[in-house]
N, C-alpha and C positions, 0 to 999 in steps of 0.2 A: 393493200392491207395497212401499210404505214400511214397512208392518208386518213383511213378510217379511225385508226388508233389516235392519231393526232387530233382529229375532230372530236372524238369522244372525250379526250383529256383536255380539250380546249387549248391546245398548243398552237401558237401562231405559226404561220409559214416561215421558212428559213429567211426569205428576203426581208420580212418584217423584223425578225430577230436581228439580222445584220444592220438594218436601219436604226433599230433601238440602241444597239451597242455603239454604232458610229456616233449617234446623237449623244450618248452618255460620254464617250471619249471627247467629242468636240466640246461639250459643255465644260468638262474638266480642263481641257486645253485653253479654252477662252478665259476661264477663271484664273488660270495660272499666268497666261500670257497677255493679260490686260485687254481681252477682247479679240485677240487674233485667233482665227480658226486654223485647223490643220491645213486646209486648202490655202489659206492666206500665207501661212508660214512657208509652204512649198513655193508659192509665187514669189515671196521675198527672196528665198534662197536661189531661185532661178533668175531673179531680176525682172520678173514679169510685172504687169500692171496690177493694181488692186482688183480683187475678185468681188468686192461688194461696194455698195453705195449707201451712205456716205463712206468716205475712205476710212477703213478701220485703223489704218496706221496713224492717223491723226488722233483717234480716240485713245491710243496708248498714252499720249502725252497728258491726258486728263485723268486716266484711270490708274496709271502706274506711279508709285512714289519716286522711283529712280528716273523714269523717263520724263516726268513733268518738269524737271529742272532743266531739261534740254529744250531749245526752241524746235518747232516743227520743221523748220527749213532754214537754210542759209542762202545767201546770194552767191552766185557762181564765183564772183571775184574774190570773195572772202576765202574760198577754198583753194585758190591757186597756191601750189606748193612754193613757188618762188616768192610769194608774198609773205608767208608766215614761217615756212620751213617746218611747220608743226612743232615749233620750239616750246610754246606754252603747253601743248598737248603732252609732249614728252616730259616736261617738268612734272605734270600731274601723274604721268605713268611712273616716274621714279619715286614720287612721294608715296603712291599706293604700294609700290614694291618695297619701300622702306618700312611701311607699316606692317605689311605681311611678314617679311623676314624678321623684323624687329620683335614682333610678338612671339615668334618661335624662339629666338635667341634669349628673350627675357625669361623663358621657362628654366633655362639652365645657367644663366649668369647670376653670380653672387656679388653684390656691390660692397665688398669689404676688402681692404688691402691684403689681408691674410689669405683670401680665397679667390679674389678677382682673376689674377693671372692663372691660377690653377684651373679655374672654371673655363677660361678660354682654351686651355690645353685639352680639357675634357670635351669641350664642344668640338674641337678640331679632330680629336682622335677617337672618342667613344660614342658620340652622338651620331645617329644615322643621318647621313648627308649634312652633318654639322659644319664641316669646313666649307662645303658648297654654299650653305646659307650665309655663313660669315663673309665669304668672298663676295657674294652677290650683294649683301648688305653694305659692305664697304664700297663696292663699285657703284651701287645705286646712290650712295651719299655723294660721291664725287660727281656722278652723272647729274644729280639734281642741282648741285652748285653750278656746274658748267652750263646746263641748259637754262637755268634761271638767269645767269649773266647774259648768255646769248639772246634770250628772250627780251631782256631789258635793252640790249644794244639794238636789236631789230626794231623794237618799239621806238627807240630814239631816232634811229637813222631814217625810218619811214614817217616820222612825225605823227605817229599814232596816238600821242598824248594830247593832241590838239582837239578842238571841236567838242568841248564838254567832257573830255576824258581825263581831266587833271586829277580828280579823286581816284580814279582807277589807277593812274600812274603812282599816286601816293601809296595805295595798298600794295602795289607791286614793289615799291622801294622797301616797305615794311617786310614783305615776304622775302625779299633778298636778304635782309638782315636776319630774319628768323632762320632762313635756310643756312646761312653761314654759321650762326650760333648752334644750330642743331648738329652740324658736322663737327664744330669745335668741341662741344660738350661730349660728343661721342668719342672724340679723339683720346680722351683720358681713360675710358673704361677698360681697355686691355691691361692697363697698369704695367706697361713696360717702360724702359728707360726713355726712349725718344718721346713717347706720349707724356710721361710724367714731367720731363724737363721742358718740353714745349709749352705745356699748360702753365708750369711754374713761371717761366719767363713771360708768357702772355699776361697772366694775372698780375705780375709785378708792376705792370704799367700803371695800375691804379694807385700804387703807393705814392707816386709823385704828385697826386692831386692835392690842392690846398685844403687844409682843415680836416675834411672828411676822407681824404685819400687813404690813409692807413686803415681807417675803419671799414671802408668799402673793400679794401684788399682782404682783410680778415673775414668779412662777410662772404666774399666769393670763395675763399679757400676753406672756410670753416675753422680757421686757426692761423697761427703764424706760418705754418707750413701745410702743404696739402697732405692730408691723412684720411682717416676714416670719414670724418665729417665732410671734408671736401669732396671725396669720391661719391658719397651718398648724395650730396647736393647736385653735383654734375649729373649723376644718374637720374635723379628725379626730374631735373630740367630736361634731360634728353628723352625720357620716356613718358612724361606726363605734361609738364607745363608748356614747353614749346611745341610739341605736337598738337595740343589743344589750341594754342594761339595760331598755329599754322592752319588748322581746320577752320577756325573762325575767319581769318583774313582771306583764305582761299575761297570760302563761301561768299564773302562780301565781294571779292574781286570777280569771281565767276558770275555772280548775280548782275553786277554792273555790265559785264561784257555780254552776257546772254540775254538779259531781259531789258536793259535800258538802251544802250547804244550799239550793241553788237560788235563783232569784230570789224575793225576799220577796213574799208575797201582800199585797194591799191590807190596810191596818190594820183596816178594817171587817170583812173576812173573817176574819182571824186572831182578832179579839176578838169574833166572833159578834154584830156590831152590825147585821146584815142579816137579812131574813126567811130562813127555813130553805131555801126553794126557791132563792133567789139564792145562798146559801152552797153549796148542792149543785151549782149550775151553775158557780160559781167554782172548784170542786174537780174539775170534769170534765176528763178528759185530752184534750189536743190534740196529735196527732201532728206531729212535726217535718216529716216527708214525708207528704203534700205541703202541708199547710195552712200551716205557718209558713215553709216554704222558698219557696213562691210569694209569700208576703207580703214576705219579705226580698228576693227578686228585684225585686219592685215598688219597694221602698225604694231599692235600688241604682239602678234606672232613674230614679226621682224625684230622687235625689241628683245623679246625673250631669246630668240635665236642668237642674236649678236652677243648678248650677255653670256649665254652658255658657251659660245665659241671662245670668248675671251677667258672665261674661267676654266672651261674644260680643257683647253689646250695650254694652260699655264701661261697665257699671255698677260694675265693680271691675277694678283692674289693679295689678300689682306695681310699686311706685314705684321709680324710679332717678334719683337726684339727680346733682349734679356729682361728679367724681372726688374721693376723699378727699384732704384737704390738712391734714397735721398742723400747719401754720403758721397756719392761719386757722380760728378757731372761729366757726361760723355762729350767727346769732341764732336764738332759739327752739329750741335743741337740746332734744330730749325723748326719753325712753325709749320702748320699745314700749308700746302702750296698756295691756297687761296688767301693766306695772310702774309705771304712773302713781301708784298708791297708795303705792309705796315712795318715789318721787320726791317725792310730797307730804309724806311723813313726814320726809324730810330737810330740808324747809323749816321744820319745827318745832324751835325752840331750847329744849330743856328747862332749860338754865341760866337763860335770861332769864325763863322762866315761874316758876321757883322763886325767883329773886332778887326778882321783883315781889311774889310771895306773902309771902315773908319780910319784905320791906320794909314791908308793911302792918302787921306786928305788931312793927315796930321793930328788926328784925334786918337789918343791912346786910352782906352777904357777896358775894364774887366767886366764882362757880362755873364760869366759862367754861372754865378749864383742866381742871377735874375732870369736868364733864359735857359732853364734846365731842359736838355734835349728830350728826355723821357716825357716831361710834362707837355712841352710845346708840340713835339712831333707825335706823341702818343695820345694826348687827351684834348688838345686844342684843334689841331689841323683836321683829324678825322671827322669830328662833329661838323666842322665847317664844310667839309666835302659832302657829307650826307645832307646838310642843309641846302647846298647848291643843287644836289641831285633832286631833292624834293621840289625845289623852286623852279626847275627847268620849265614847266608849262607856263609859269608866270614871267620868267625872264625872256623866253622866246615868244615874242608877240607877233612874229611873222605869220600871216594867215596861211601861207602856202605850205604844202607838205612835200612837193617834188624837190628832189635833191638839188637840181640845177637852179632852183629859185630860193634856196636857203644855203648858200655856200658857206657862210660864216659858221652856222650850226654844224655842218658836216665837217669842216676843217677843225672846229673846236672839239668835236667828238673823237676824230681820228687822233688829234694831238694828245688827248687824255689817255687814249689806248696806249700810245707809245710811252707816255709818262708812267703808266702803271706797269708796263713791261719792263721799263728801265728800273723802276723801284723794286720790282720783284727780283730782277737780277741782282740788285744790290742787297737784297735780303738773303741771298745764299750765304752759307757759312764761309765760303772761300773768298768772299768779297770784303775787302776792308779790314780783315782780321789777320794779323801777322802770327803765323805759326812757325816755330823753329823748323829748320829744314829737315832735320832727322825725323822729327815727329810727323811732319807733313808727308814725307815719302812713305813711311811705314803705314800711316793712317790711310793713305790712298790705296795701298796694296791690300791692307787687311784692316778695314775700319772696325772701330770698337763695336758699332751696331750695324748690322747688315752682314752680307756675305763677303763680297770682294773677290779679287783675283786669286789671292792666296788660298782661300777656302774652296775655290773652284777646282783646284788641282785634284785629279783623281788619286785615290789612295794608293794605287799601284805605282804611281810615279814618284811618290815620296820615298825615294831611296836614301838610306842612311848615309850621312857624309857631312863633311865640313866644306862649304863652298865659299871661297874667299873672293871678295870684290877686288877686281883689278888683276887677278891671276888667271882668269878664264876668258879666253877670247870669244867674241861674239860669233855665233854659228856652231860652236862646239856643243855637243850633246852631253849634258851632265850625267846621264845614265849610261852613256856609251851606245854605239850603233847596234851592238849585239843584243841589247835589251829590247824586249817586246812583250806586249800583253793584249788580252782581249777585254775591252770594257764590259762591266756588268750590265750596262743598259744596251749594249750592242755587241753580243758575243760573236757576231760574224765578221766584225771589222777589226783586223789586226793593226795595232798601233805600234810602230817601231820607234824606239827611243822614248824621250820624255818631253814632248812638245810643250805641254802646259807648264811644267816646272821650268823649262828653259825660258819661256816667255816672261814668267814672273821674275826669275833671277836676273835676266839680262835687262829688264826694265828697272829693277832695283839697282843694279850696277850702273846703268847709264845715268840715272837720275842722281845717284850719289857722286859719280865722277863729275857731272855737270855742276853740282852744288859746290864741290871742292874747287873747281876751276873758277867759279864765280866768287869764291871767298866766303861762302856761307859755312863751309865745313873744312877749315884748314887742317892739313896733315891728317886727313881722314883715313881710317881703316875700318873695314866692316866685314862681317861674315853672315852667312845663313847656315844654321846648323840643323840637321834633321836627325832625330834619334828615334829608335824603337823604344817607346815608353812602356807599352803594354801590348799584348798580342794583337789587339785591334785599334791601338791608339799610337799616333806619332806625335812627337813633340818637336815643334819648329821654333827655333830661337833666331831672332833678327837683332843683331847687336852692331852698334855704330860707335866708334871712338873718334874724337877730334880734339884739337887744341883751341881754347878760347883765351887768347893772350898767352899766359904762362900756365894756365890751368887746364888739366886734362878733363874732358867731358865724356860721358857715356850715356847712351840711350838704348834701352834693351826692352824687347817685348817677347813674351812667350805665348805660343798657341798650341792647343792640344786638339788634334783633329782625329775624330773617330771614323772608322771605316764606313759606317752607315749614316754619316752626317748629311744634312741637306747641303746641296752644292748649287752655286749660281750657274745659270745657263751660259 
């Protein structure tokens, strides 16, 4: 009866309807997936061979806007992990991550000195997943710098800038500079103390330039000091100018790599230093779809997983110090870690070095006014180093790429790595800067910016009292052995005594006594005073007295610690 009704109403059989629906779905899928059918997508997911002829996976590269910029295949040797370590790929991964998280943060950030710091607090506390996005953005920025540098080093040590790749190397050097400046310009945006003063010190280098130096400094800062104009300029550079420049040069760099000369093969393959079978295998084609595409999807998943582990388990977090204060310069101000080498160079005084050398041969001259350290080490040497970096493909005329056939280039590269490490160490605030002993000891225990050991003491252990240096023997418990408490973060773990307070006080005492013995703090007397200031606030006073000649000196710092304050791990 149903068949007769279907025939009268001219309704096609169920099998025909199913074929029509499948055909409609397949047509839509092919339109969306640049010619790949459902069956083909299933084969790709399974790692099976193409289901049609000609290979529809190649058609994707001509039909898809995104896929056409990728080559259809790579040579097997290009994909060896030990050859590239996927450093260039991860650089692009972090750049994409920066763009995505940066766009989200832009919605809530206000680039004005009166509101910038508060907007960061709003992002971290009131925006859904705001702190997560900010931590990922900061981690991605540092990751991009690290992988860009490692990618350049890999390219150098494998000789991949040879054989017509000099222009690609140039674009890589430019991208290294853009990456560094992107991170540096974003460093100011939180508008906290360390960021403000790091950028202030960094931009002051331009002042020493002849004729136009002061004008360039004002142009960068937007005024004599960094204020609203300066913050806005750094913000626009960070979110508009340099991202656009990065996209342009990444496009050029990628086009040269993917369309002109490709990723370099391992040196042993190019110079036939492997058995014939291995060279043949290294030159075997590997299709982008699905082999390399699935590998890249795995790398994306791995990258996100590692980032979320670092951020989620508090192994990394974007720092935020106190609000920027142009009237107070904090101790231990330092540049971002990737500019420590430059800060270290600024501590080198070429005039003093030359005067000492000339004095040894009987020539006494004063070169301080001619060889200004900030000008020579900040504005002359760095451009020379960049020029040398750009000129490497033209300086190194050795046709070989294998390390054993280019020993001078390898030793030269390793030497410069050690030089940069040494200069970076010199760039630390503790190197070459004399800080009074009392100031240094208290600063190390309770830094002006950051947490430190003192702020890490649990609130329960801050028992009221006056603790005098030299009157308490090491090993004695300041709270008494009868004192115990359960930490708020671990209510099942009974803590007996005050181990954290003991550690801080005895380190304080030990360093002061050592400084007195060395003559830095003659006739020293010091105390640590803990007071109940408010129901949930303790006041800690660290006071040091000593004699300097016949004059009595005192250095004293006060700290107010709230019960719910953040604590260092």
